[in-house]
BAROLO-184256 format. One record per residue: residue number from 1; residue in three letters; y negated, z, x negated of N, C-alpha, C in turn. Coordinates in Angstrom, 2 decimals. Layout:
REM residues N
+-----+-----+---------+---------+---------+---------+---------+---------+---------+---------+---------+
!   k !   r !     npy !     npz !     npx !    capy !    capz !    capx !     cpy !     cpz !     cpx !
+-----+-----+---------+---------+---------+---------+---------+---------+---------+---------+---------+
! NUM ! ALA !       Y !       Z !       X !       Y !       Z !       X !       Y !       Z !       X !
...
+-----+-----+---------+---------+---------+---------+---------+---------+---------+---------+---------+
***
This chain:
REM residues 63
+-----+-----+---------+---------+---------+---------+---------+---------+---------+---------+---------+
!   k !   r !     npy !     npz !     npx !    capy !    capz !    capx !     cpy !     cpz !     cpx !
+-----+-----+---------+---------+---------+---------+---------+---------+---------+---------+---------+
!   1 ! UNK !    5.76 !   11.13 !    2.42 !    4.78 !   12.18 !    2.62 !    3.67 !   11.73 !    3.55 !
!   2 ! UNK !    3.27 !   10.48 !    3.46 !    2.19 !    9.99 !    4.31 !    2.62 !   10.06 !    5.78 !
!   3 ! UNK !    3.83 !    9.59 !    6.06 !    4.32 !    9.59 !    7.44 !    4.42 !   11.00 !    8.01 !
!   4 ! UNK !    4.67 !   11.99 !    7.17 !    4.78 !   13.37 !    7.65 !    3.41 !   14.05 !    7.75 !
!   5 ! UNK !    2.36 !   13.35 !    7.34 !    1.01 !   13.91 !    7.41 !    0.63 !   14.73 !    6.19 !
!   6 ! UNK !    1.41 !   14.63 !    5.13 !    1.18 !   15.47 !    3.95 !    0.75 !   14.68 !    2.72 !
!   7 ! UNK !    0.36 !   13.43 !    2.88 !    0.03 !   12.64 !    1.69 !   -1.11 !   11.68 !    1.95 !
!   8 ! UNK !   -1.45 !   10.95 !    0.91 !   -2.48 !    9.93 !    0.99 !   -1.83 !    8.59 !    0.71 !
!   9 ! UNK !   -2.38 !    7.54 !    1.25 !   -1.81 !    6.22 !    1.03 !   -2.88 !    5.17 !    0.79 !
!  10 ! UNK !   -2.44 !    4.05 !    0.28 !   -3.30 !    2.92 !    0.02 !   -2.84 !    1.78 !    0.92 !
!  11 ! UNK !   -3.74 !    1.25 !    1.72 !   -3.38 !    0.13 !    2.58 !   -4.60 !   -0.74 !    2.82 !
!  12 ! UNK !   -4.35 !   -1.94 !    3.32 !   -5.46 !   -2.85 !    3.61 !   -6.34 !   -2.25 !    4.69 !
!  13 ! UNK !   -7.65 !   -2.48 !    4.57 !   -8.61 !   -1.91 !    5.52 !   -8.34 !   -2.39 !    6.94 !
!  14 ! UNK !   -8.04 !   -3.67 !    7.13 !   -7.81 !   -4.15 !    8.49 !   -6.59 !   -3.48 !    9.12 !
!  15 ! UNK !   -5.55 !   -3.21 !    8.33 !   -4.37 !   -2.53 !    8.85 !   -4.67 !   -1.06 !    9.15 !
!  16 ! UNK !   -5.47 !   -0.43 !    8.30 !   -5.85 !    0.97 !    8.54 !   -6.69 !    1.08 !    9.81 !
!  17 ! UNK !   -7.63 !    0.17 !   10.00 !   -8.48 !    0.21 !   11.20 !   -7.65 !   -0.02 !   12.45 !
!  18 ! UNK !   -6.66 !   -0.92 !   12.39 !   -5.79 !   -1.15 !   13.53 !   -4.95 !    0.10 !   13.81 !
!  19 ! UNK !   -4.45 !    0.74 !   12.76 !   -3.69 !    1.98 !   12.93 !   -4.52 !    3.08 !   13.57 !
!  20 ! UNK !   -5.80 !    3.16 !   13.18 !   -6.70 !    4.15 !   13.78 !   -6.93 !    3.85 !   15.25 !
!  21 ! UNK !   -7.13 !    2.57 !   15.58 !   -7.32 !    2.19 !   17.00 !   -6.08 !    2.52 !   17.81 !
!  22 ! UNK !   -4.90 !    2.40 !   17.19 !   -3.64 !    2.69 !   17.88 !   -3.32 !    4.18 !   17.93 !
!  23 ! UNK !   -4.16 !    5.00 !   17.30 !   -3.92 !    6.43 !   17.28 !   -2.81 !    6.85 !   16.33 !
!  24 ! UNK !   -2.45 !    5.98 !   15.39 !   -1.35 !    6.25 !   14.46 !   -1.81 !    6.96 !   13.19 !
!  25 ! UNK !   -3.10 !    6.90 !   12.87 !   -3.61 !    7.51 !   11.65 !   -5.09 !    7.74 !   11.78 !
!  26 ! UNK !   -5.62 !    8.48 !   10.83 !   -7.06 !    8.74 !   10.78 !   -7.59 !    8.23 !    9.44 !
!  27 ! UNK !   -8.77 !    7.67 !    9.46 !   -9.40 !    7.17 !    8.24 !  -10.47 !    8.17 !    7.82 !
!  28 ! UNK !  -10.37 !    8.63 !    6.58 !  -11.40 !    9.50 !    6.03 !  -12.45 !    8.61 !    5.39 !
!  29 ! UNK !  -13.66 !    8.66 !    5.92 !  -14.75 !    7.81 !    5.43 !  -15.61 !    8.49 !    4.37 !
!  30 ! UNK !  -15.11 !    9.55 !    3.76 !  -15.88 !   10.27 !    2.76 !  -16.01 !    9.54 !    1.44 !
!  31 ! UNK !  -15.20 !    8.54 !    1.23 !  -15.24 !    7.79 !   -0.03 !  -14.67 !    6.40 !    0.21 !
!  32 ! UNK !  -15.30 !    5.40 !   -0.35 !  -14.80 !    4.04 !   -0.24 !  -15.17 !    3.29 !   -1.52 !
!  33 ! UNK !  -14.25 !    2.48 !   -2.01 !  -14.48 !    1.74 !   -3.23 !  -13.62 !    0.48 !   -3.20 !
!  34 ! UNK !  -13.93 !   -0.47 !   -4.05 !  -13.07 !   -1.63 !   -4.22 !  -11.86 !   -1.19 !   -5.03 !
!  35 ! UNK !  -10.70 !   -1.67 !   -4.67 !   -9.47 !   -1.28 !   -5.36 !   -8.69 !   -2.51 !   -5.76 !
!  36 ! UNK !   -8.18 !   -2.51 !   -6.96 !   -7.32 !   -3.59 !   -7.42 !   -5.89 !   -3.13 !   -7.34 !
!  37 ! UNK !   -5.01 !   -3.99 !   -6.90 !   -3.59 !   -3.70 !   -6.86 !   -2.96 !   -4.38 !   -8.06 !
!  38 ! UNK !   -2.42 !   -3.60 !   -8.99 !   -1.85 !   -4.14 !  -10.22 !   -0.34 !   -3.93 !  -10.21 !
!  39 ! UNK !    0.38 !   -4.93 !  -10.68 !    1.83 !   -4.84 !  -10.78 !    2.19 !   -4.64 !  -12.25 !
!  40 ! UNK !    3.01 !   -3.64 !  -12.52 !    3.42 !   -3.33 !  -13.88 !    4.92 !   -3.52 !  -13.99 !
!  41 ! UNK !    5.36 !   -4.23 !  -15.02 !    6.78 !   -4.52 !  -15.21 !    7.14 !   -4.35 !  -16.68 !
!  42 ! UNK !    8.43 !   -4.17 !  -16.98 !    8.86 !   -4.03 !  -18.37 !    8.50 !   -5.27 !  -19.19 !
!  43 ! UNK !    8.24 !   -5.07 !  -20.47 !    7.86 !   -6.15 !  -21.37 !    8.99 !   -7.17 !  -21.52 !
!  44 ! UNK !   10.24 !   -6.72 !  -21.48 !   11.37 !   -7.64 !  -21.72 !   11.59 !   -8.63 !  -20.58 !
!  45 ! UNK !   10.90 !   -8.45 !  -19.48 !   10.99 !   -9.40 !  -18.38 !   12.19 !   -9.21 !  -17.47 !
!  46 ! UNK !   13.09 !   -8.26 !  -17.79 !   14.25 !   -7.99 !  -16.95 !   13.84 !   -7.12 !  -15.78 !
!  47 ! UNK !   14.16 !   -7.59 !  -14.56 !   13.81 !   -6.82 !  -13.37 !   15.06 !   -6.62 !  -12.53 !
!  48 ! UNK !   15.18 !   -5.45 !  -11.99 !   16.28 !   -5.16 !  -11.08 !   16.03 !   -5.85 !   -9.75 !
!  49 ! UNK !   17.08 !   -6.11 !   -9.01 !   16.96 !   -6.72 !   -7.69 !   16.07 !   -5.86 !   -6.80 !
!  50 ! UNK !   16.19 !   -4.55 !   -6.91 !   15.36 !   -3.66 !   -6.08 !   13.88 !   -3.81 !   -6.40 !
!  51 ! UNK !   13.53 !   -4.03 !   -7.66 !   12.13 !   -4.23 !   -8.04 !   11.62 !   -5.53 !   -7.44 !
!  52 ! UNK !   12.43 !   -6.58 !   -7.49 !   12.03 !   -7.86 !   -6.89 !   11.81 !   -7.71 !   -5.38 !
!  53 ! UNK !   12.66 !   -6.90 !   -4.73 !   12.53 !   -6.69 !   -3.28 !   11.22 !   -5.97 !   -2.95 !
!  54 ! UNK !   10.91 !   -4.95 !   -3.72 !    9.66 !   -4.21 !   -3.49 !    8.46 !   -5.11 !   -3.76 !
!  55 ! UNK !    8.51 !   -5.86 !   -4.85 !    7.41 !   -6.77 !   -5.19 !    7.20 !   -7.79 !   -4.08 !
!  56 ! UNK !    8.28 !   -8.36 !   -3.56 !    8.17 !   -9.33 !   -2.48 !    7.55 !   -8.73 !   -1.23 !
!  57 ! UNK !    7.94 !   -7.50 !   -0.90 !    7.38 !   -6.84 !    0.28 !    5.89 !   -6.56 !    0.10 !
!  58 ! UNK !    5.50 !   -6.13 !   -1.10 !    4.08 !   -5.87 !   -1.36 !    3.27 !   -7.15 !   -1.30 !
!  59 ! UNK !    3.79 !   -8.21 !   -1.91 !    3.06 !   -9.49 !   -1.89 !    2.90 !  -10.02 !   -0.47 !
!  60 ! UNK !    3.92 !   -9.85 !    0.35 !    3.84 !  -10.32 !    1.75 !    2.84 !   -9.50 !    2.54 !
!  61 ! UNK !    2.85 !   -8.19 !    2.34 !    1.94 !   -7.31 !    3.09 !    0.49 !   -7.50 !    2.68 !
!  62 ! UNK !    0.22 !   -7.85 !    1.42 !   -1.13 !   -7.94 !    0.92 !   -1.64 !   -9.37 !    0.86 !
!  63 ! UNK !   -0.89 !  -10.30 !    1.42 !   -1.31 !  -11.71 !    1.40 !   -2.37 !  -11.97 !    2.45 !
+-----+-----+---------+---------+---------+---------+---------+---------+---------+---------+---------+
***
């Protein structure tokens, strides 16, 4: 939805500012706050390969 212009997204500020400079997106400055990124997983500790892949991508992007 974000790519189609119909949604909102959460991304690092430096990446958002670069996207705005590149003309790829617009930043709405009407609200700003500190945000924590929390990872939630099942209690039993079993994770699907797809969950590990998404977690790895998020950790790499937010490092």
